[in-house]
C-alpha positions as CSV (number, residue, x, y, z in Angstrom):
1,M,0.1,0.0,-0.1
2,A,2.9,2.5,-0.5
3,K,6.2,2.1,-2.1
4,Q,6.8,0.2,-5.4
5,E,8.7,-2.8,-4.3
6,G,9.5,-6.2,-5.7
7,R,8.4,-9.5,-4.3
8,T,9.2,-13.0,-5.2
9,M,6.1,-15.2,-4.5
10,P,6.6,-19.3,-4.3
11,H,3.6,-19.7,-6.4
12,A,1.5,-18.3,-9.3
13,V,2.2,-14.6,-9.2
14,S,2.9,-12.4,-11.9
15,A,3.2,-8.8,-10.7
16,E,2.9,-6.4,-8.0
17,I,1.8,-2.8,-7.7
18,S,2.2,-0.6,-4.5
19,E,2.5,3.0,-4.3
20,T,3.6,5.8,-1.7
21,G,0.8,8.1,-0.8
22,F,0.9,9.1,2.7
23,G,4.5,9.7,3.7
24,S,7.4,7.9,5.3
25,G,6.6,4.3,6.1
26,I,2.7,4.5,4.9
27,R,1.9,1.9,2.3
28,K,-0.9,1.7,0.0
29,S,-1.3,-1.9,-1.2
30,C,-2.5,-3.9,-4.4
31,L,-1.3,-7.3,-5.5
32,V,-1.9,-10.8,-7.3
33,G,-2.9,-14.0,-6.4
34,A,-4.1,-17.7,-5.9
35,A,-6.3,-18.9,-3.2
36,M,-6.4,-19.7,0.4
37,V,-8.2,-19.1,3.6
38,A,-7.0,-18.2,6.9
39,L,-8.8,-17.1,10.1
40,Q,-7.9,-15.6,13.3
41,G,-10.4,-15.4,16.0
42,F,-11.2,-12.4,18.1
43,T,-9.9,-12.4,21.7
44,A,-12.5,-10.0,22.8
45,G,-14.6,-11.0,25.8
46,N,-18.1,-11.9,23.9
47,A,-20.1,-14.7,22.9
48,A,-19.5,-14.3,19.3
49,A,-15.8,-14.3,19.9
50,H,-16.0,-17.6,21.8
51,D,-18.1,-19.3,19.2
52,G,-15.9,-17.8,16.3
53,Y,-16.6,-16.1,13.1
54,A,-17.2,-18.9,10.9
55,D,-20.6,-18.4,10.2
56,L,-20.4,-14.8,9.7
57,V,-17.4,-15.2,7.2
58,E,-19.4,-17.8,5.1
59,E,-22.3,-15.1,5.1
60,L,-19.9,-12.2,4.0
61,K,-17.3,-13.7,1.5
62,P,-19.8,-13.6,-1.5
63,T,-19.8,-9.8,-1.2
64,V,-16.0,-9.4,-1.4
65,V,-14.1,-9.4,-4.8
66,S,-10.6,-9.6,-6.1
67,I,-9.7,-7.0,-8.6
68,Y,-7.3,-7.3,-11.5
69,V,-6.0,-4.4,-13.4
70,M,-4.1,-4.6,-16.7
71,K,-1.8,-1.6,-17.1
72,N,0.3,-0.2,-20.0
73,T,3.8,0.4,-18.4
74,P,6.7,1.9,-20.6
75,V,9.7,-0.4,-20.8
76,N,13.2,1.1,-20.5
77,M,15.2,-0.8,-23.3
78,P,18.8,-0.8,-23.0
79,V,20.7,1.7,-25.3
80,P,23.8,0.8,-26.9
81,D,26.6,2.2,-25.1
82,F,27.7,5.1,-27.3
83,Q,29.2,8.1,-25.2
84,F,28.1,11.6,-26.3
85,P,29.1,15.0,-24.6
86,E,27.1,16.1,-21.6
87,N,23.7,17.8,-22.9
88,S,24.6,16.8,-26.5
89,P,21.5,17.1,-28.9
90,M,23.0,14.1,-30.8
91,G,22.5,12.0,-27.9
92,D,18.9,12.5,-27.7
93,L,18.4,12.2,-31.4
94,F,20.3,8.8,-31.3
95,R,17.9,7.7,-28.4
96,E,15.0,8.8,-30.5
97,L,16.1,6.9,-33.7
98,F,16.8,3.7,-31.6
99,N,13.4,3.7,-30.0
100,R,11.5,4.2,-33.4
101,Q,13.1,0.7,-34.3
102,L,11.3,-1.1,-31.4
103,Q,8.0,-2.9,-32.1
104,P,4.9,-1.6,-30.3
105,E,4.9,-4.4,-27.9
106,Q,8.6,-3.7,-27.3
107,R,7.8,-0.2,-26.0
108,N,5.1,-1.2,-23.6
109,S,4.4,-4.0,-21.4
110,R,1.1,-5.2,-19.8
111,Q,1.5,-5.2,-16.1
112,M,-1.2,-6.8,-14.0
113,A,-2.0,-5.3,-10.5
114,L,-4.3,-6.8,-8.0
115,G,-6.3,-5.3,-5.1
116,S,-9.8,-6.1,-3.4
117,G,-13.3,-4.7,-3.4
118,F,-16.7,-5.5,-2.3
119,I,-20.2,-5.1,-3.8
120,T,-22.4,-2.3,-2.4
121,D,-25.5,-3.0,-4.4
122,E,-26.9,-6.0,-6.1
123,S,-26.9,-4.3,-9.7
124,G,-23.1,-4.8,-9.6
125,Y,-21.7,-1.4,-8.0
126,I,-18.4,-2.2,-6.4
127,V,-16.2,-0.1,-4.1
128,T,-12.4,-0.3,-4.2
129,N,-9.3,2.1,-3.7
130,H,-8.5,4.5,-6.4
131,H,-4.9,3.6,-6.4
132,V,-5.8,0.1,-7.1
133,I,-7.5,1.1,-10.4
134,K,-5.5,4.2,-11.3
135,E,-4.0,4.4,-14.7
136,A,-5.9,1.0,-15.7
137,G,-6.3,-0.2,-19.2
138,K,-8.7,-2.9,-18.4
139,I,-10.3,-4.0,-15.1
140,K,-11.4,-7.5,-14.1
141,I,-13.5,-8.6,-11.2
142,R,-13.2,-12.1,-9.7
143,L,-16.2,-13.1,-7.5
144,H,-15.8,-15.6,-4.7
145,D,-17.2,-18.3,-7.0
146,E,-14.3,-17.8,-9.6
147,R,-16.7,-15.9,-12.1
148,E,-15.0,-13.1,-13.9
149,F,-16.6,-9.9,-15.4
150,T,-14.9,-6.8,-16.9
151,A,-15.8,-3.8,-15.0
152,E,-16.4,-0.2,-15.9
153,L,-14.9,2.8,-13.8
154,I,-17.9,4.8,-12.7
155,G,-15.8,7.3,-11.1
156,A,-12.8,7.9,-8.6
157,D,-12.0,10.2,-5.9
158,P,-8.0,10.8,-5.4
159,K,-8.5,13.0,-2.2
160,T,-10.0,9.9,-0.3
161,D,-8.7,7.1,-2.5
162,L,-11.8,5.6,-3.4
163,A,-13.2,4.4,-6.6
164,L,-16.5,3.0,-7.8
165,L,-16.9,0.4,-10.5
166,K,-19.8,-1.4,-12.0
167,V,-20.1,-4.9,-13.6
168,D,-23.0,-6.5,-15.2
169,A,-23.3,-10.3,-13.8
170,G,-26.8,-10.8,-15.5
171,E,-28.3,-11.6,-12.1
172,P,-28.4,-9.7,-8.5
173,L,-25.4,-10.1,-6.6
174,P,-25.0,-10.4,-2.8
175,A,-24.1,-6.9,-1.4
176,V,-22.8,-5.6,1.8
177,V,-24.6,-3.4,4.5
178,F,-22.9,-0.3,5.6
179,G,-22.6,0.3,9.3
180,D,-22.0,3.6,11.2
181,S,-18.4,4.2,11.8
182,E,-19.3,7.1,14.0
183,T,-20.6,4.7,16.6
184,A,-17.6,2.4,16.5
185,R,-15.5,2.4,19.7
186,V,-11.6,1.7,20.2
187,G,-11.5,-1.9,21.3
188,D,-14.5,-3.2,19.2
189,P,-13.6,-6.3,17.2
190,V,-13.4,-6.1,13.3
191,L,-12.8,-8.5,10.5
192,V,-10.8,-7.8,7.3
193,I,-11.6,-9.9,4.2
194,G,-9.6,-9.7,0.8
195,N,-6.9,-10.9,-1.0
196,P,-3.5,-10.2,0.5
197,H,-0.1,-10.9,-1.3
198,G,-2.3,-12.5,-4.1
199,L,-3.2,-15.5,-2.0
200,G,-6.8,-15.1,-2.9
201,F,-9.9,-15.1,-0.3
202,S,-8.3,-14.5,3.3
203,V,-9.6,-13.5,6.5
204,S,-7.9,-11.5,9.6
205,A,-9.3,-10.5,12.8
206,G,-8.4,-7.7,15.3
207,I,-10.0,-4.8,17.1
208,I,-10.3,-1.0,16.5
209,S,-7.0,0.4,17.8
210,A,-7.8,4.2,17.3
211,R,-10.5,6.6,15.4
212,N,-10.4,9.8,13.5
213,R,-6.7,9.3,12.3
214,S,-5.5,11.5,9.5
215,L,-2.7,10.9,7.1
216,N,-2.2,14.1,5.7
217,G,-5.4,14.1,3.4
218,T,-7.9,17.1,3.8
219,Y,-10.7,14.6,4.1
220,D,-9.1,11.8,6.2
221,D,-11.0,10.1,8.7
222,F,-9.5,6.7,9.3
223,L,-10.1,3.8,11.7
224,Q,-7.0,2.4,12.7
225,T,-6.7,-1.4,13.4
226,D,-4.6,-4.1,14.5
227,A,-6.2,-6.7,12.2
228,A,-3.9,-7.9,9.4
229,I,-4.0,-5.6,6.6
230,N,-1.4,-6.4,3.8
231,V,-0.5,-5.8,0.2
232,G,-3.5,-6.7,-1.8
233,N,-6.1,-5.8,0.8
234,S,-6.5,-2.5,-0.6
235,G,-9.8,-1.6,-1.5
236,G,-11.5,-4.5,0.6
237,P,-13.8,-4.1,3.4
238,L,-13.4,-3.7,7.2
239,F,-16.4,-5.5,8.9
240,N,-17.8,-4.9,12.4
241,Q,-18.9,-7.9,14.3
242,D,-22.4,-7.3,13.1
243,G,-21.2,-8.0,9.5
244,E,-21.4,-4.3,8.4
245,V,-18.8,-2.3,6.5
246,I,-17.6,0.4,8.6
247,G,-14.3,1.1,6.7
248,V,-12.5,0.7,3.4
249,N,-8.9,-0.8,3.9
250,T,-6.6,1.7,2.4
251,A,-3.1,2.0,4.2
252,I,-0.5,0.4,6.4
253,I,2.6,1.4,8.3
254,G,5.1,-1.0,6.8
255,R,8.9,-1.8,7.0
256,T,10.7,1.2,5.5
257,G,13.0,-0.2,2.8
258,S,11.8,-3.6,3.0
259,S,11.7,-5.6,-0.1
260,A,8.6,-7.6,1.3
261,P,6.3,-5.0,2.9
262,G,3.9,-6.4,5.3
263,S,1.5,-5.5,8.1
264,L,3.0,-4.4,11.4
265,G,-0.2,-4.3,13.1
266,I,-1.4,-0.7,12.3
267,G,-3.6,-0.5,9.4
268,F,-5.9,2.4,8.3
269,S,-9.6,2.2,6.8
270,M,-11.2,5.1,5.6
271,S,-14.4,5.4,7.7
272,S,-17.9,4.5,6.4
273,A,-19.0,8.1,7.2
274,V,-16.9,9.2,4.5
275,V,-17.1,6.3,2.1
276,T,-20.9,6.3,1.8
277,K,-21.2,10.3,1.0
278,V,-18.3,9.8,-1.6
279,I,-19.7,6.7,-3.2
280,A,-23.2,8.1,-3.5
281,Q,-21.9,11.1,-5.4
282,L,-19.8,9.0,-7.8
283,E,-22.8,6.8,-8.3
284,E,-25.1,10.0,-9.1
285,F,-22.7,12.3,-10.9
286,G,-19.5,10.2,-11.9
287,T,-17.4,12.8,-9.6
288,T,-17.6,14.4,-6.4
289,R,-19.2,17.5,-5.6
290,R,-17.8,19.1,-2.3
291,G,-19.0,22.2,-0.8
292,W,-16.7,25.3,-0.9
293,V,-17.1,28.9,0.5
294,G,-13.7,30.2,-0.3
295,L,-12.0,30.8,2.9
296,I,-8.2,30.4,3.9
297,L,-8.5,29.2,7.4
298,Q,-6.0,28.3,10.2
299,Q,-6.6,26.5,13.6
300,V,-7.0,28.5,16.7
301,T,-4.1,27.8,18.8
302,P,-3.8,28.6,22.6
303,D,-1.9,31.8,21.9
304,I,-4.5,32.9,19.3
305,A,-7.2,32.3,21.6
306,E,-5.6,34.2,24.3
307,A,-4.8,37.1,21.8
308,V,-8.5,37.3,20.7
309,G,-10.1,36.9,24.0
310,L,-11.3,33.3,23.8
311,D,-11.3,31.0,26.9
312,R,-10.1,27.8,25.0
313,A,-8.6,27.0,21.8
314,A,-11.4,26.0,19.3
315,G,-12.8,26.9,15.9
316,A,-10.8,28.4,12.9
317,I,-9.6,31.7,12.2
318,V,-10.1,33.3,8.9
319,A,-6.7,34.3,7.5
320,E,-8.0,35.3,4.0
321,V,-11.2,35.8,2.3
322,P,-10.5,35.6,-1.6
323,D,-13.5,36.5,-4.1
324,G,-16.1,34.1,-3.4
325,P,-19.3,33.0,-1.4
326,A,-17.7,33.8,2.1
327,K,-16.7,37.2,0.8
328,D,-20.1,37.7,-0.7
329,A,-21.7,36.7,2.9
330,G,-19.5,39.4,4.8
331,L,-16.8,37.1,6.3
332,E,-13.6,39.1,7.1
333,P,-10.0,38.3,7.9
334,G,-9.8,37.8,11.7
335,D,-13.2,36.4,12.2
336,I,-13.2,33.4,14.5
337,I,-15.7,30.7,13.0
338,L,-17.5,29.2,16.0
339,S,-20.1,27.1,14.2
340,F,-21.1,26.1,10.7
341,N,-24.5,24.9,9.4
342,G,-25.6,24.3,13.1
343,T,-22.6,22.3,13.9
344,E,-20.0,23.6,16.5
345,A,-16.5,24.1,14.7
346,E,-14.4,22.2,17.4
347,D,-11.2,22.5,15.1
348,L,-10.0,23.2,11.6
349,R,-10.0,19.6,10.4
350,T,-13.7,19.1,11.2
351,L,-14.8,22.3,9.9
352,V,-13.3,21.6,6.7
353,R,-15.1,18.3,6.5
354,D,-18.2,19.8,7.3
355,I,-18.1,22.6,4.5
356,G,-17.0,19.8,2.1
357,D,-20.1,17.7,3.3
358,A,-22.5,20.6,2.8
359,D,-24.9,20.5,-0.5
360,V,-23.9,22.8,-3.3
361,G,-26.4,25.5,-3.5
362,M,-27.7,25.5,-0.1
363,M,-27.6,28.6,2.3
364,A,-25.7,27.7,5.4
365,P,-25.7,29.8,8.7
366,I,-22.1,30.5,9.9
367,I,-21.6,32.1,13.4
368,V,-18.4,34.0,13.9
369,L,-16.8,36.0,16.7
370,R,-15.7,39.5,15.4
371,D,-14.4,42.3,17.9
372,G,-15.8,40.3,20.8
373,N,-19.3,39.9,19.4
374,E,-21.0,37.0,18.0
375,L,-22.3,37.3,14.3
376,T,-24.6,35.0,12.3
377,L,-24.0,35.3,8.6
378,S,-25.5,33.1,5.7
379,V,-23.2,31.8,3.2
380,K,-24.1,30.0,-0.2
381,I,-22.3,26.8,-0.8
382,A,-20.5,26.5,-3.9
383,R,-18.7,23.5,-5.7
384,R,-14.9,22.9,-4.7
385,E,-14.2,21.0,-7.7
386,E,-15.2,24.0,-10.1
387,A,-13.5,26.7,-7.5
388,E,-10.1,24.9,-7.5
389,S,-9.7,25.8,-11.3
390,I,-9.7,29.4,-10.5
391,L,-6.6,31.2,-9.7
392,V,-7.5,33.6,-6.7
393,Q,-4.8,36.4,-6.2
394,A,-4.7,38.0,-2.9
395,S,-4.4,41.8,-2.1
396,T,-2.1,43.5,0.4
397,T,-1.4,47.0,1.9
398,T,1.1,49.9,1.5
399,G,4.0,51.2,3.4
400,E,6.5,54.3,3.8
401,P,10.4,54.5,4.5
402,I,11.6,53.8,8.2
403,R,13.4,50.9,9.3
404,Q,12.8,49.5,12.7
405,Q,13.1,46.5,14.8
406,V,10.1,45.0,16.8
407,L,9.1,41.6,18.3
408,G,12.6,40.2,16.9
409,I,11.6,41.3,13.5
410,V,13.5,44.1,11.3
411,L,10.9,45.9,9.3
412,S,11.1,47.9,6.4
413,P,8.6,50.0,4.1
414,L,7.7,48.9,0.7
415,T,9.4,51.7,-1.5
416,A,9.3,51.0,-5.2
417,E,12.9,50.2,-5.0
418,V,12.1,47.5,-2.2
419,R,9.3,46.0,-4.1
420,Q,11.5,45.5,-7.3
421,E,14.3,44.1,-5.2
422,A,11.7,41.6,-3.4
423,G,10.1,40.7,-7.0
424,L,6.6,42.2,-5.8
425,A,4.1,43.7,-8.2
426,D,3.6,47.3,-8.4
427,G,1.1,48.4,-5.9
428,T,1.6,45.7,-3.5
429,K,1.2,47.1,0.0
430,G,2.3,46.1,3.6
431,V,5.6,46.2,5.6
432,L,8.5,43.9,4.6
433,V,10.2,41.7,7.0
434,Q,13.8,42.1,6.3
435,E,15.4,40.2,9.1
436,V,14.4,37.7,11.8
437,N,16.2,37.2,15.0
438,E,16.6,33.4,15.3
439,N,16.4,33.4,18.8
440,S,13.1,35.3,18.8
441,A,9.4,33.8,19.0
442,A,8.9,35.3,15.6
443,F,11.3,32.8,14.1
444,E,10.1,30.1,16.1
445,K,6.5,30.6,14.7
446,G,7.8,30.6,11.1
447,I,8.1,34.2,10.2
448,R,10.9,34.7,7.8
449,E,12.9,37.2,5.7
450,G,10.8,38.5,2.9
451,D,7.3,38.0,4.5
452,L,5.0,40.7,4.5
453,I,3.1,42.1,7.4
454,V,-0.3,43.3,6.2
455,E,-2.3,43.5,9.4
456,V,-1.5,44.0,13.2
457,D,-4.4,43.3,15.8
458,Y,-6.8,43.3,13.0
459,R,-5.8,46.5,11.5
460,S,-4.1,47.1,8.2
461,V,-0.8,48.5,8.4
462,D,1.0,50.8,5.6
463,S,4.0,51.8,7.7
464,V,6.4,50.7,10.2
465,D,5.2,53.4,12.6
466,K,1.6,51.8,12.4
467,V,3.2,48.4,13.4
468,L,4.9,49.7,16.2
469,Q,1.9,51.9,17.3
470,S,-0.4,48.8,17.1
471,V,2.0,46.7,19.4
472,D,2.2,49.4,21.9
473,E,-1.6,49.6,22.1
474,V,-1.8,45.9,22.6
475,R,0.9,46.1,25.2
476,S,-0.7,49.2,27.2
477,A,-4.2,47.2,27.2
478,G,-2.3,44.7,29.2
479,R,-2.7,41.8,26.8
480,Q,0.0,39.5,26.7
481,T,0.2,38.8,22.8
482,V,-0.7,40.2,19.5
483,L,-2.0,38.9,16.4
484,I,-0.2,39.5,13.1
485,L,-1.1,38.7,9.7
486,I,1.6,37.5,7.6
487,E,1.7,36.9,3.8
488,R,3.9,34.8,1.7
489,D,3.7,33.7,-1.9
490,N,-0.1,35.0,-2.0
491,D,-1.1,33.0,1.2
492,R,-1.9,34.6,4.2
493,R,-1.9,33.2,8.1
494,F,-2.2,34.6,11.4
495,V,0.7,34.5,13.9
496,A,0.3,35.3,17.7
497,L,3.6,36.7,19.1
498,P,4.3,37.7,22.7
499,V,4.4,41.5,23.0
500,D,7.5,41.7,25.0
501,S,9.2,39.4,22.7
502,G,12.5,40.8,20.8
């Protein structure tokens, strides 16, 4: 489930695909195979565990499928060893002429990848991982009774690594029932059914080890399990003890650098709370339709909470409001989002997911804290996929010549010469960070040379004097921290700095 690594199998195995997607040591899997059944019993103290899970497995196995994907993979044919000077056009010409002599079948090879999936509807809809079927030439589905069908790709969502397929079996197929991953608890027993290492139908058992895991994806909501998830289990189901699907097996932490990646007892399954919404959209539209309001947001940290007078670090702070629905609704930089569409904004990650889950076109209430007062605004939800294609340019504010140090930062106004030296567009406004003391809180919080300071304590600054004045006013009011809005590469973020730092 992560890196591309070779593996020698003792029996009928033709190829292996795995790819990196979630950072060091996190693996996504898909492989090839034959057939074998292995069952590990639960150790949880309940009657079902005592009796075993053979009856449940017999009921569930017809809903799980193996997936074979044929891919065209370029072949790197050896080129005769003629030496040419570095960057010589003759070398490129020679290689092009050599490759033209190859037959089409020599230029490309057919590579078979294998993963798992499960039937979600008797009409033949099948869920798997996006990375299992990515760049597929042909997709084959093998049922538990060895029947095979060619599958049609209905749609895929790389952001959640999910894909929806469809087969025409000529008759109704046994389908899974989705369970509620939101009610699953750490310690609950789970079953993994799939095709690990190309061995065919196989079962493993374990418990839910953790919930709400994120592997750096915007919409991640993984269940972590110690049930064995291996290369080839990708796209297969994670069942609860009632036989309901509560996750799609997607990633594992494996042995970094190993030529035989395998389970270390830390696997990740995308929760059914995410899967059911994505699959419903793929089935209806062939693509996703996520909500978007056009905000650049930051998590409210304890120091930001202190700076704005919150009693705890919760919600998200608006760093920037580009043109879009949020700007039309009246949201402003510095607003603290407390609630969206009737749901409290506990943290940035939850808020982003809630916005993404909102129905496109609806009017959603949003409660913000501004200048110590709560305001309720109404924002129309746009479609994220359409908005992502629009390049948004952020605007800034202007300054005049005085060079000064404050909060461990050496500041300089934006003269025409300074803008030119810094590569900034004419009309760019703000105060330039020329140096940052490496022992200062500003450096620790990530402020760097070349950043622009555009606001201090929610007020635009167009001179170094205004920065100093705003910091002094915060200090005089007895507050411990001051909130500064920084811009870098057209992105804005708030930074809270101690007023006595230097």
